[in-house]
N, C-alpha and C positions, 0 to 999 in steps of 0.2 A: 596850279588849273590841275587835274589831275584827270589822266587817259582812260578811259575804259571800255571796253568793248562790246559789244553791240547787244548783250545778251537783255538790257537794260527796256532796248526798242519793242515799244508792242501797246496794242489799243490801253486806255486808260479811262478809267471813269474818273473824271472831275469834277468836284461840284466847291461853290466856297462855302466856309465852313469854318466858326470859331471852336475852335480845340477846346476842347474841357479843360488842356493842361490852362489856360491862359486863365480860367474863371479859379482853378485851384480845387483843393477837398479841403473839404474842415474834417473832423469828427464829434461823433456827441451821439448820445443816446435818439430814441425818437425825438421829435418835437414837443413830445406830451412829457419828458423829463419839466420837470420845473427849475432846475438848478443846471444852467448849460456848465459843465468844467474846464476850467483851464487847460490850453495847452503847456506845458511844461517849456516846451523845446521855442516855442514862438511866442510865449506870455500872453496870447490875445484867447478871446473867449473863443471857449471849437463850435458851440453852438450857433452857424452865423459864419463866422468868418472866411474870407474869401480872398482872391488873391494877391497883395502884397503880406499877408499878414499867416504867407506858408512860404518852406524855403522848398526845393525840389525832393532834401530826404522826408520832407513831410506825404508831399504829393505822394513818393515813391512808397511811401512804409506809414499807411493810416493805422490808428489806433484805434482800438475795440473798446469801448464803451456799454455799460452796464447800467439799464437803468431799471432794475427789478423785474423786468421781465423778458430781458434778452439781451446779445450782444449785438453794435449797431455799429456802420461805420456812415456819414453822410455823407453827398457830393454835392455839389454845385456845379449844373453843366449849361449850352444852353437849353435852353424850353422849346427852342421849335426842332431837338434832336427826338423827331420821329424817330428813331431806332431802335431808342431806350425802351418806348412805349410800347412796339412789338418785342423788346427783351422782355418784358416784364410778366409777358401772356406765358412766356413758359416755364414748365418746369424740371428738373435735372436732378438727383440725390445728389454730385458735387457739386453745381452751381448755385452761388448764393440767393438768397430769394430779397427779390425789392419786396419790401415792404409798403413802401407812400410816395407819394411821387406829390409833390404840392409846389404849386406855380409860385416862384416872386418875384413881379416884371417880368425882366429878360428873362429869367433863370428859372433853372428845373431844383427844385428840390430832393435828391435820390436818396432814401433810407433804404439801407440793405442790411442783414441781419445774417449773420455772420456766427461761425464759431466761440465759445467763452473760453479754449487756450490761446487768442489772439494767430497772430499771424504765423504760418510754416516758419520761416527764419527765427522768429523768437521763441515758437516751441521749443527747437534741436536746439540754441543757446542755451536755454536753459535745464533742456531736460534732456541732450542728447538723442540720438536716434539711429539704433541699429540699420546697417544695410537693409535687410529684411524689409523692415518695415517702411523705410523711405522708397523704395519699387514699388510699392503698394499703393504710398501718396502718390507717386507720379503718375502711375495707371489709373489712379484716379481721376485726377489730372489730368490728362489725355483724353480720358472720356466724355471730357466738361468740354472740354476746347472741340474735341470731333462734333459733339453733341453741335456746339457754336457754328464750323465749320459746315455743317449737313443742311443749316438752316443758314446759308450766306451771309454767316456773322464773324465778322475775325472780334477779336478782344483786344491787342493792341497795345496792351498791357501787360504782360507776362513776365512777372519775377515771381523771386520769392515770399518779395512785401502783400502782392498780389492773393495770395494762399492763406488763407486760414483753418485752423483746425477744431475740432469739438474735444469734450474727454474722451467720448468713445472712440476719437481713431479717424475719425472720416474729413476728408477735406473738402471745401469749399473754395471751387474761385470766383474772388470778388471782385475790385475794383474797376465796376463795370462803369465807369463815366467817361468810358474812351469807344467801348464798342461802336463798329460803323457794321451797315450792313453792305453787302457790295451785290454789285450787276451779273445774271450769269453774262458768260462768254458768247456772246450770238453767232462768232465760230466755232465754240467745240461746247456741247451741249453741258458737257462733265465740267466745265471748268470754271471761271470766274472771271472778275476783271478787276486786275488792280486800282486801290479808289487812290489820289493823290490828296493829300493832307500835309498840313505842317509838321514838325518832328519835336515837342517837346523835349527841351536840353535837358532832361532830366531819364529820361528814359535812352538816350543816347548808347552808352554801353551794354543793352542789351536788342538794338536795332540794327535791322541786315541792310548792306552795303545799300541800297538800292533806297533804301527809308531814308540812309542818311543825304544820301549827296541830292533826289529824288522827293523824301516825301511817299514815295512809292508804296504803299501798304496792303498787304494781303496776306491770302493762309499761307501761304510759302514764310514771306517776315513771322507770322506767328514760331510756325514749326522752327524761324531762327530759333527767334525771342524763348522757346520752351526748351530749345534744346540749351542757352544760356541757364533756364533756369533752373536745368536739372544739372548744370556745373555748379553752380550756386548751393546746391543742396548739398552736394557729396563734398565741397569741397568745406561748408560747417560742419561737415560730421566727420570730418579731415582733424580741423582747429580744435573737435570734441575731444579725439583721439589717440591725439599729439602728447606725449609727456615730456616731449622736449622742451627748449626755450624757444624756438625760432616761429616768429610770429608769422602766422598763414592767415593771407587776407581775403575772405570773401566775395569782394565786391569786384566785378568783372577789367580783367583790362590795367588791375591795381596800379603796376606798376610806371601805364599812361598818363601822368598827369597834367595834361593839357590833350580836351577833346580835338585839337586839331592832329592828333597824333594818332588817332584811333581808323581815319577809314586808309589814312596807305598803309597800318598798320595790315588791315585786312585785306588791303589790296594787291599785299606781295604775298599772299596766303600763307601769316600768319593766324594762328588761331589759339585758343584757350587752351594749358597743357592738359592731362590726365589730371583730373584728383586721387590721389592717393587710391581710396576704396571703394571708386567706381570702379565698376567689373567691363572689363576692357570691352565686351557688346555690346553695351553700352556707350564708351564712347566711340566706338566706333560708327555706331550709330546716328552719334552727336555731330562728329566731321560728317558727316551725309546731309547732315541739318545745315553746318554752316559751308556749305556750295557758295561762290560766287554769286550764279547766276540763280537765281527764285525758280527757275525751269528745273533746274538740275537736284533740286535738295527734294528727299522723301516729303510724300504726302503727310498729314496727318493723322488718317488711318494706317499707311503703313507703320509710326513714329508711336503707334500706341498697340500694335502687333510682334512689333521689337519685343518695348517694355511686358509685355503680357507673356510674352516667352518667357520673362528673365523671372518675372511671377512664378510659372510654371517649373522653372528651375528649384527655385523657392524651398518650392511647395514638394517634390522630391526629391530633391538632395537629402 
C-alpha cells in the first residue's frame, strides 16, 4: 500500500470509457490500399489487426506505411469516441492530419497521415540528430501539445514513438487514438478538470504518479510525459554520439525491470537522470515537469517558452 499526500484530492471528470489501448493499434496505408502489409513483429495482417495481435511495443511505436500517395498509421478505437470527431476538425502545422474515419461495428478506424521519414525515434537511430535540431523538433512538438491544450484536448500518449518526421525536417504529433477532451474547471475558468480513465500498461514509463495510481489524466500528466519524451530524445542522441562500448538505453527507468518498482521510485523523489547532451536549462525544466503533485508542475505554455528560449540561444550563439 502506498501512502500519498493530499495533492490528489481534487474534483475530477469521470466517464465510462473503453480505452483505445484495449482495441490496439494496427498499421497500414489507407483502406484504399489493395494489399495489406504484414507486421513483421506479430506476423499478423497489419490492415485490420486488432487487440491480441498487438503487443505493447507495437502500440507504443506504430510503423509508417506508404500506399503510393502518402504515409499513414491506422488505429482502431471505440466508435463512441466523439472526441476524435472533434479533433479531426482541427488543423495545425505540427499535428498529424486525420484523413479518414471509418466505422466498423463498434470500432472506429482512424487513419492519420504522418511524415515520410518514420518516427522521430527511428529517425535519430538511423541518421543521428544534432542537439540544435532536436531542440527545434521539441519546439514544434510543444506547440502541437499547446495547441491541443488550448482547446481542452489532452494527448495521453506522448513519447518519441508518437512523433513522426518528414524529409523537410518537420515533425508531426501523431498517435491520436487516446486523445480526450477535458471539461473546464467550474471553480477556475483558466484550468480544466482531470479525467479518470484506465492506464494502458504500455504507457506506464511515461506516466505521472497520479496516472499510475488513480488513472487521473490531465494537462499536467501530458506535461510529465512530454518531459520524458525530451529525455528519450537526448538519450537517443547520447547513444548516437557515444564512442565507448557502454550500452545506453533510451527506455525510461530501464534499470527497473518490474512495473511495480516505478511508482515507489518516483514516490521516493527519484527521477530520470540528465542525458549527457541535454542542455542544463532544459533538464532543470524537465525536473519541474516531474513534480510529484500535478498542481506544482509547469504549464505547457511555460514549457514551450523555455524551449523557445533554447532555440533563440542556438540561433544567436
